[in-house]
N, C-alpha and C positions, 0 to 999 in steps of 0.2 A: 837374311832369313825372314820369311813371313809365313804366317798361319792363316789360311783361308777356310772358313767353315761354310759348307753348303747346307742350307736348311730350307724348310718349307712349313707353312702353317698347316697344311693338310697332306695326306698321302696322295700318290698318283699324279703329281705335277711334273715328274721327270727329274727329281732331285738327284737320285743315284746316277742316272744317265749323265747328267751334267758333271757331277763330282768325278766319276771314273774317267770320262773323256777329257775333262780339263786336266786331270792328273797326268794322263797319257801325253797330252800335248806338251805340258810343262816338262815332263821327263825327257823329252827329246832335246831340251835346251840346257838341262842341268839336273842337279840331284834333287829328287822329289820323293816324298813318302806320302802314301794314302792311308788314312786311318778310318776304318769303318766303325763308327761309334753308334750305329743303329743296332745295338747289341740284342734287342728283342726280335729283330728280323733281319739279320745280316745277309746281304746278297752281293756285295761288291766282288767277292771272290768268283762269282759265276761268270763275270766278264773278263777275268784275268787268268792267265795260265801261270799259276803261282808255283814256284820251285823253291827247294831248300827250306821247307816249312819246319818250324819248331813250335811246340805248344807248351803252355804252362798253365796250371790252375791259378785261379784268383780266389783268395780266401778272405773272409772277414771274421773278426773275433766274435765268438758267441759265448754268453755267460753260462757257467756251469756251477751248480750249488752242491756243496758237500753237506749232506744231511747230518753228519757226525759233528760238524763244527757250527752249523746254523743254529741260532737260538730262537728263531721264529719271530723276530721283532717286526718284520714286515716293512722295514725302511726301504729296501730295494723295490718292492712293489709300489709303495707310495711315491717313490722318486721317478719311476719310469713314466715318461710322457706318452709312451706308445702302447701301454698295457701289455707289454711282452713278458712281464713277470706277475704272477698271481700267488697270493698266500691262501691256501685252502687248509684250514685247521693248522696243523703243524708242518704241512708239506708246502714247499715252494715249487711252483711249476714255471717252466720257461717255454715260451712259444717262439720258436726260431723265425717263423714267417713274419712276425711283428717286430722283431728286434732290429734296431737301426745301428747296433754296434757302437753306441756312443761311449760306453765304459762307465757310465754314472753309477750303475749298480755295484760294480766292482769297487769303485772309489768310496762309496758311501757305507758299504758293509762294515759294521763295527768289529766283527769277529774274523774277518778274512775268509768267510765261507764261500764267497762268490769269486771264482776265478774265470779265466777266459781260455777257450780252445779255438783253433782255427776251423772254420767251416767253409767248404768249397761251394761257391755259388756260380761259377762259370769258368771259361777259359779265354785266353788270348792266343792268336796264331800269328806268327811272323814269317815273312818270306819275301821273295822278289818276283817280279813279273816283267821280263824284258827290260831290265834296268830300273824299273819302278819299284821302290820299296813299299811293302804292304804290311800293315798290322791291323787285325780285325778282332773284335771281341764277340763273345757269344754268352748270353745269360742262360743258365740251366733252366729247363722247363719247370714251371711252378714257383720259381724264385721271384719275389716281388721288387727287389731293389736293383735297378740297373746302374745307378751312378757309380758304385765302386768298380764295376767292370769298365765303365767309360773312363774313369780316372786312371785305371791301369793301362788302357790303350793310349790315353793322352800322355802317359809317362814316356811315350816313344816319339814325341814331337822332336824334330831334328834341330840340332844346334846350328847347323848350316844347311842351306838350301831351303826349299819350300815344303810346306806340309798342307795337305788338303784333308779336311775333316768332313766326312759324310755323317751328318747328324740325323737323329730320328725325326720323323715328321711330327708336327704339333708344337706345343709350347709348354709341355709339362717338364718335370724334373730331368728326364734323360736328355732332352734338347738343351735345356739350360746348362747342364753340366758339360755338354759337348761344345757349345758355343762360347761359354765363359772363357775369357782370356785370349780369344782369337784376335788377330789383327784386323780382320775384315770378315763380314758375314754376307754371303750371296744368298738372297732369298729367291727361290724358284717358285713362281706362281703361274696361274692360268687365268685368262680373262673371262671369268664367270662370277656370278654372285657369291658362290661358296669360296672361290679363290680369293676374292677381295675381302670377305669377312675374316678368313683365316690369316690373310696377309696382314691385316690390321693388328691382329694379336701378336704375330711374329715380330712386326716392327716394334711394337711396344715392349716385347721381351728384349730385343736387341738394344733398345734405348735405355732400359733399366740396367742392362749389363754394360752400357757404354761402349758397345762395339759398333764401329762404322758399318753401314749397311748399304747395299745396292740391290736392285731387283732385276731378275731375268723373267721376262714374260714368255712363257712356252706356249706353243700353238697360238701365236699372236694373231693369226689370220682367222681365228674362230672366236666366238663369244662377242663381247662388247668392249667399250672403251673405258669402263668405270675404274679399272685398275690404273690405267694411265692417268686419268683425271685425279685419282687419289694421290698417286706419287707426285704429280705436279703440285697439288695443294700442300702436301707435306714436305716438299722439297727433298724428295728421295730420288736419287739418280736411277734411271732405267739403263742398265749397263748393256743389255742386249734384248733383242726380240727374235725369237726363233719361230719359224713357221712350222705348221704341221707338214710332215714329210714321211711318205711311206717307207722311204729308204732307211730313215732312223727307226721306224717301228719294226721293220724287218730285221735290222741289225740287233735291236734289243731282244726280239723273239728268239734269235739264233744264239744269244749270248755273246755277240761281237761288240767291239767298240767301233762306233760309226766313223771315228777319225782315222781308223786303220783301213777303212773301206772306201771312203768318199773324200776326195780332195776338197770338194766344196764345204763339207762339214768340218774338215780339218781347218780350213781358213776361218770358218765362223768361230771355232773355239780358240784359234790363235788370236783373232780380234778380241774375243772376250777376255783372254788372259792379259792382253795389252791394255785394255780399258780398265780392268780391275787394278793393274799395276799403276796406271796413271792416277787413279783416284787415291790409292794408298800413298803415292809419292807426292801428290800436290793438287788433287782435285781437278783433273782435266775434264773437258766436256765429254759426255758419253758418245761412243760411236753408235751407229745405227746398223744392227744386224738383222734388220727386217728382210722380208722376202721381196719387197718392192725395189 
C-alpha cells in the first residue's frame, strides 16, 4: 500500500492531468483509488466516467448559546482565538464563518450554556470509473474552511493498493492537509521563474511535513533550466520531464485521459510510476522522460 500526493506550488502546471492519468495507469495493474482533495475547485470527475456514485454531507460542530442558561460572563468570547464569539451587552453572538470548531467555548462555559450542533460545510462523492476507485470532496460556496472536507476525503485512503491524492495548488492549509501523511509527494512544476519560485515554497512545505519529494517538469522544452539547476543544488530528484504536446492539450480540452488515447503517453506515465516506485522502495536513479 502506498499513498502518493500530486501537488504544485501554483495552478496551471498540469497537476490534475498528472494525477488523473497516473491513477488510470496504476489502476490497470492493481487496486487504485483517486482522491480529489482540491475541494475548492474539484475537477477530477470531469475526466472520469464515474458510476455508482454516493454522496454524503460533511459537517463540523458549531457552538450554540442558550440565552436562558448563559450568565453573560464572556469567558467563551475571551477564550476564542478566532473571534468567532462576541459578547454584546448581555447577548452572545456566534459568527459561523470564523469558527474553527475547536470546542474550547463549550469546554470553558461554566453554566453549560454553550452546546454544539452539526453544520454542513460540503459533501464528498464516492464512485468508480472503469475499475478506478474515486472519492472527491466539494466545499460549499462561501465556506472558509477546506481542511475538514479534505480530512473526510482522506478517510477513504485504501488499506490495500495504491492511493493517489490530487492536492490543491499552492502551499496553504488545504494543500498541507492533503499532503500530510503521504508516503511520497510528486511536485508538478514548469520551467519558468514563477514555477521555480512556487516550487521552492512547495519543497519547503514537504520538508516540514517530512514527506519525500520528487519533481516532474511539465512542458520541459519551454522556458529555461533554472528549475533543473535548483533541483540539482537541493538534491531533489527530477522523476520525469514531459514535453509540450498538442495531443495532451487536446485530450485535456475534451475531458479525456491522454493515456487512454495515446500509447506514447501511456508509456510515459508507466515510466513515471516505475520511477516513483523505485524511489519509494530504495532510491533508484530517475528515468528520463524528456522528449529528446
